[in-house]
N, CA, C and O atoms as a GROMACS GRO file, in nm:
protein
  264
    1MET      N    1  14.082   1.705   9.657
    1MET     CA    2  14.132   1.835   9.619
    1MET      C    3  14.015   1.921   9.571
    1MET      O    4  13.933   1.876   9.492
    2ALA      N    5  14.009   2.044   9.619
    2ALA     CA    6  13.901   2.134   9.580
    2ALA      C    7  13.920   2.180   9.436
    2ALA      O    8  14.032   2.206   9.392
    3LYS      N    9  13.810   2.190   9.364
    3LYS     CA   10  13.815   2.235   9.226
    3LYS      C   11  13.830   2.387   9.224
    3LYS      O   12  13.759   2.459   9.295
    4LYS      N   13  13.925   2.436   9.142
    4LYS     CA   14  13.946   2.580   9.130
    4LYS      C   15  13.829   2.641   9.054
    4LYS      O   16  13.789   2.590   8.949
    5GLU      N   17  13.774   2.749   9.107
    5GLU     CA   18  13.662   2.816   9.043
    5GLU      C   19  13.711   2.888   8.918
    5GLU      O   20  13.810   2.963   8.922
    6ASN      N   21  13.643   2.866   8.806
    6ASN     CA   22  13.677   2.931   8.681
    6ASN      C   23  13.598   3.061   8.671
    6ASN      O   24  13.475   3.060   8.663
    7THR      N   25  13.667   3.173   8.672
    7THR     CA   26  13.600   3.302   8.665
    7THR      C   27  13.612   3.366   8.528
    7THR      O   28  13.570   3.480   8.509
    8THR      N   29  13.668   3.293   8.432
    8THR     CA   30  13.682   3.346   8.296
    8THR      C   31  13.548   3.341   8.226
    8THR      O   32  13.478   3.240   8.229
    9LYS      N   33  13.513   3.451   8.163
    9LYS     CA   34  13.386   3.460   8.090
    9LYS      C   35  13.416   3.478   7.943
    9LYS      O   36  13.512   3.546   7.906
   10SER      N   37  13.336   3.417   7.859
   10SER     CA   38  13.351   3.428   7.714
   10SER      C   39  13.252   3.528   7.658
   10SER      O   40  13.142   3.543   7.710
   11PHE      N   41  13.292   3.596   7.550
   11PHE     CA   42  13.200   3.685   7.481
   11PHE      C   43  13.248   3.703   7.338
   11PHE      O   44  13.364   3.677   7.307
   12ILE      N   45  13.160   3.748   7.253
   12ILE     CA   46  13.192   3.771   7.113
   12ILE      C   47  13.237   3.915   7.098
   12ILE      O   48  13.175   4.006   7.152
   13LEU      N   49  13.344   3.935   7.025
   13LEU     CA   50  13.397   4.069   6.999
   13LEU      C   51  13.401   4.092   6.849
   13LEU      O   52  13.461   4.013   6.775
   14ARG      N   53  13.338   4.198   6.804
   14ARG     CA   54  13.344   4.236   6.663
   14ARG      C   55  13.451   4.343   6.649
   14ARG      O   56  13.449   4.444   6.720
   15ILE      N   57  13.544   4.321   6.557
   15ILE     CA   58  13.655   4.413   6.541
   15ILE      C   59  13.692   4.418   6.393
   15ILE      O   60  13.685   4.317   6.323
   16ASP      N   61  13.729   4.536   6.344
   16ASP     CA   62  13.759   4.549   6.202
   16ASP      C   63  13.889   4.474   6.167
   16ASP      O   64  13.973   4.450   6.253
   17GLY      N   65  13.902   4.440   6.042
   17GLY     CA   66  14.013   4.357   5.995
   17GLY      C   67  14.150   4.417   6.018
   17GLY      O   68  14.243   4.347   6.057
   18ASP      N   69  14.165   4.548   5.995
   18ASP     CA   70  14.296   4.613   6.015
   18ASP      C   71  14.338   4.609   6.161
   18ASP      O   72  14.455   4.584   6.192
   19THR      N   73  14.244   4.635   6.251
   19THR     CA   74  14.274   4.631   6.394
   19THR      C   75  14.310   4.489   6.436
   19THR      O   76  14.405   4.469   6.512
   20MET      N   77  14.236   4.392   6.387
   20MET     CA   78  14.264   4.253   6.422
   20MET      C   79  14.401   4.211   6.372
   20MET      O   80  14.475   4.142   6.442
   21SER      N   81  14.436   4.252   6.252
   21SER     CA   82  14.568   4.219   6.198
   21SER      C   83  14.679   4.278   6.285
   21SER      O   84  14.779   4.212   6.311
   22ALA      N   85  14.659   4.402   6.330
   22ALA     CA   86  14.757   4.466   6.416
   22ALA      C   87  14.770   4.391   6.549
   22ALA      O   88  14.881   4.373   6.600
   23ILE      N   89  14.659   4.348   6.606
   23ILE     CA   90  14.660   4.273   6.732
   23ILE      C   91  14.728   4.138   6.714
   23ILE      O   92  14.808   4.097   6.798
   24GLU      N   93  14.699   4.070   6.604
   24GLU     CA   94  14.762   3.940   6.576
   24GLU      C   95  14.914   3.955   6.562
   24GLU      O   96  14.989   3.871   6.612
   25LYS      N   97  14.959   4.060   6.494
   25LYS     CA   98  15.103   4.082   6.478
   25LYS      C   99  15.167   4.113   6.613
   25LYS      O  100  15.273   4.060   6.645
   26TRP      N  101  15.102   4.199   6.691
   26TRP     CA  102  15.152   4.233   6.824
   26TRP      C  103  15.162   4.108   6.911
   26TRP      O  104  15.261   4.087   6.981
   27ALA      N  105  15.058   4.025   6.906
   27ALA     CA  106  15.058   3.900   6.984
   27ALA      C  107  15.175   3.812   6.944
   27ALA      O  108  15.244   3.757   7.030
   28ALA      N  109  15.198   3.798   6.814
   28ALA     CA  110  15.310   3.715   6.767
   28ALA      C  111  15.444   3.773   6.814
   28ALA      O  112  15.533   3.698   6.853
   29ASP      N  113  15.456   3.904   6.811
   29ASP     CA  114  15.580   3.969   6.857
   29ASP      C  115  15.605   3.944   7.005
   29ASP      O  116  15.721   3.938   7.047
   30GLU      N  117  15.498   3.930   7.083
   30GLU     CA  118  15.508   3.909   7.228
   30GLU      C  119  15.500   3.761   7.267
   30GLU      O  120  15.499   3.728   7.386
   31PHE      N  121  15.495   3.672   7.166
   31PHE     CA  122  15.483   3.528   7.189
   31PHE      C  123  15.358   3.492   7.271
   31PHE      O  124  15.362   3.407   7.359
   32ARG      N  125  15.247   3.559   7.238
   32ARG     CA  126  15.118   3.531   7.302
   32ARG      C  127  15.019   3.489   7.195
   32ARG      O  128  15.039   3.515   7.076
   33SER      N  129  14.912   3.423   7.239
   33SER     CA  130  14.800   3.398   7.149
   33SER      C  131  14.726   3.530   7.129
   33SER      O  132  14.743   3.623   7.207
   34THR      N  133  14.645   3.536   7.025
   34THR     CA  134  14.566   3.656   7.002
   34THR      C  135  14.473   3.680   7.120
   34THR      O  136  14.458   3.793   7.166
   35ASN      N  137  14.410   3.574   7.170
   35ASN     CA  138  14.322   3.586   7.286
   35ASN      C  139  14.399   3.636   7.408
   35ASN      O  140  14.352   3.724   7.480
   36GLY      N  141  14.516   3.580   7.430
   36GLY     CA  142  14.599   3.623   7.543
   36GLY      C  143  14.638   3.769   7.531
   36GLY      O  144  14.642   3.842   7.630
   37GLN      N  145  14.668   3.813   7.408
   37GLN     CA  146  14.704   3.953   7.386
   37GLN      C  147  14.587   4.045   7.416
   37GLN      O  148  14.604   4.150   7.479
   38LEU      N  149  14.468   4.007   7.371
   38LEU     CA  150  14.349   4.087   7.400
   38LEU      C  151  14.323   4.095   7.550
   38LEU      O  152  14.288   4.201   7.601
   39GLN      N  153  14.339   3.983   7.621
   39GLN     CA  154  14.321   3.984   7.766
   39GLN      C  155  14.423   4.078   7.831
   39GLN      O  156  14.388   4.153   7.922
   40TRP      N  157  14.548   4.074   7.785
   40TRP     CA  158  14.653   4.159   7.839
   40TRP      C  159  14.621   4.306   7.814
   40TRP      O  160  14.636   4.388   7.904
   41ILE      N  161  14.578   4.339   7.692
   41ILE     CA  162  14.544   4.477   7.657
   41ILE      C  163  14.434   4.530   7.748
   41ILE      O  164  14.444   4.641   7.801
   42VAL      N  165  14.329   4.452   7.767
   42VAL     CA  166  14.216   4.495   7.851
   42VAL      C  167  14.261   4.510   7.996
   42VAL      O  168  14.228   4.609   8.062
   43THR      N  169  14.336   4.413   8.046
   43THR     CA  170  14.383   4.419   8.185
   43THR      C  171  14.472   4.540   8.208
   43THR      O  172  14.458   4.609   8.310
   44GLU      N  173  14.564   4.567   8.115
   44GLU     CA  174  14.652   4.683   8.128
   44GLU      C  175  14.574   4.814   8.125
   44GLU      O  176  14.602   4.906   8.202
   45ALA      N  177  14.476   4.823   8.037
   45ALA     CA  178  14.393   4.944   8.030
   45ALA      C  179  14.318   4.965   8.161
   45ALA      O  180  14.310   5.077   8.211
   46LEU      N  181  14.262   4.858   8.217
   46LEU     CA  182  14.190   4.868   8.345
   46LEU      C  183  14.284   4.905   8.459
   46LEU      O  184  14.249   4.985   8.546
   47ARG      N  185  14.404   4.847   8.458
   47ARG     CA  186  14.502   4.877   8.563
   47ARG      C  187  14.543   5.024   8.557
   47ARG      O  188  14.547   5.091   8.660
   48LYS      N  189  14.573   5.074   8.437
   48LYS     CA  190  14.615   5.213   8.422
   48LYS      C  191  14.504   5.311   8.460
   48LYS      O  192  14.532   5.420   8.510
   49ALA      N  193  14.380   5.272   8.436
   49ALA     CA  194  14.266   5.356   8.472
   49ALA      C  195  14.223   5.337   8.618
   49ALA      O  196  14.127   5.399   8.664
   50LYS      N  197  14.295   5.250   8.689
   50LYS     CA  198  14.264   5.217   8.830
   50LYS      C  199  14.120   5.168   8.844
   50LYS      O  200  14.047   5.206   8.936
   51ARG      N  201  14.082   5.081   8.751
   51ARG     CA  202  13.947   5.024   8.750
   51ARG      C  203  13.944   4.877   8.791
   51ARG      O  204  13.836   4.819   8.801
   52LEU      N  205  14.059   4.817   8.815
   52LEU     CA  206  14.062   4.678   8.859
   52LEU      C  207  14.025   4.671   9.006
   52LEU      O  208  14.062   4.760   9.084
   53PRO      N  209  13.952   4.567   9.046
   53PRO     CA  210  13.922   4.552   9.189
   53PRO      C  211  14.052   4.529   9.267
   53PRO      O  212  14.144   4.464   9.218
   54ARG      N  213  14.058   4.582   9.386
   54ARG     CA  214  14.176   4.566   9.472
   54ARG      C  215  14.190   4.420   9.511
   54ARG      O  216  14.095   4.358   9.558
   55GLN      N  217  14.309   4.366   9.492
   55GLN     CA  218  14.334   4.227   9.530
   55GLN      C  219  14.378   4.221   9.674
   55GLN      O  220  14.461   4.301   9.719
   56LYS      N  221  14.323   4.125   9.748
   56LYS     CA  222  14.357   4.110   9.889
   56LYS      C  223  14.493   4.044   9.901
   56LYS      O  224  14.527   3.954   9.823
   57SER      N  225  14.571   4.088   9.998
   57SER     CA  226  14.699   4.026  10.024
   57SER      C  227  14.675   3.892  10.093
   57SER      O  228  14.565   3.866  10.142
   58SER      N  229  14.778   3.808  10.095
   58SER     CA  230  14.762   3.677  10.160
   58SER      C  231  14.739   3.694  10.310
   58SER      O  232  14.670   3.611  10.370
   59ALA      N  233  14.795   3.799  10.373
   59ALA     CA  234  14.773   3.824  10.516
   59ALA      C  235  14.625   3.858  10.541
   59ALA      O  236  14.566   3.813  10.639
   60GLU      N  237  14.567   3.937  10.450
   60GLU     CA  238  14.424   3.971  10.466
   60GLU      C  239  14.340   3.846  10.447
   60GLU      O  240  14.243   3.826  10.521
   61ASN      N  241  14.374   3.762  10.350
   61ASN     CA  242  14.300   3.638  10.327
   61ASN      C  243  14.308   3.547  10.448
   61ASN      O  244  14.208   3.485  10.485
   62ASP      N  245  14.427   3.537  10.512
   62ASP     CA  246  14.443   3.453  10.630
   62ASP      C  247  14.358   3.504  10.746
   62ASP      O  248  14.300   3.425  10.821
   63ALA      N  249  14.351   3.636  10.759
   63ALA     CA  250  14.273   3.696  10.868
   63ALA      C  251  14.124   3.669  10.848
   63ALA      O  252  14.051   3.647  10.944
   64ILE      N  253  14.081   3.673  10.723
   64ILE     CA  254  13.939   3.651  10.693
   64ILE      C  255  13.901   3.504  10.712
   64ILE      O  256  13.797   3.473  10.770
   65THR      N  257  13.986   3.414  10.663
   65THR     CA  258  13.953   3.271  10.669
   65THR      C  259  13.990   3.209  10.803
   65THR      O  260  13.945   3.099  10.836
   66GLY      N  261  14.073   3.280  10.881
   66GLY     CA  262  14.108   3.242  11.015
   66GLY      C  263  14.168   3.111  11.031
   66GLY      O  264  14.200   3.071  11.142
   0.00000   0.00000   0.00000
């Protein structure tokens, strides 16, 4: 079985205490981890700004890999 490539990157984020508390509460309200909530916030912001790379459909992937 081929190993799935891990594309997740780690980095340090400095954030003030009040903002972090708000994120932690929001995460708990959504039943997510704080890290998961931060990932969701960033992804949603990128999606709304149309800054996410276009994902290929499975038909396009099949055509490329033949």
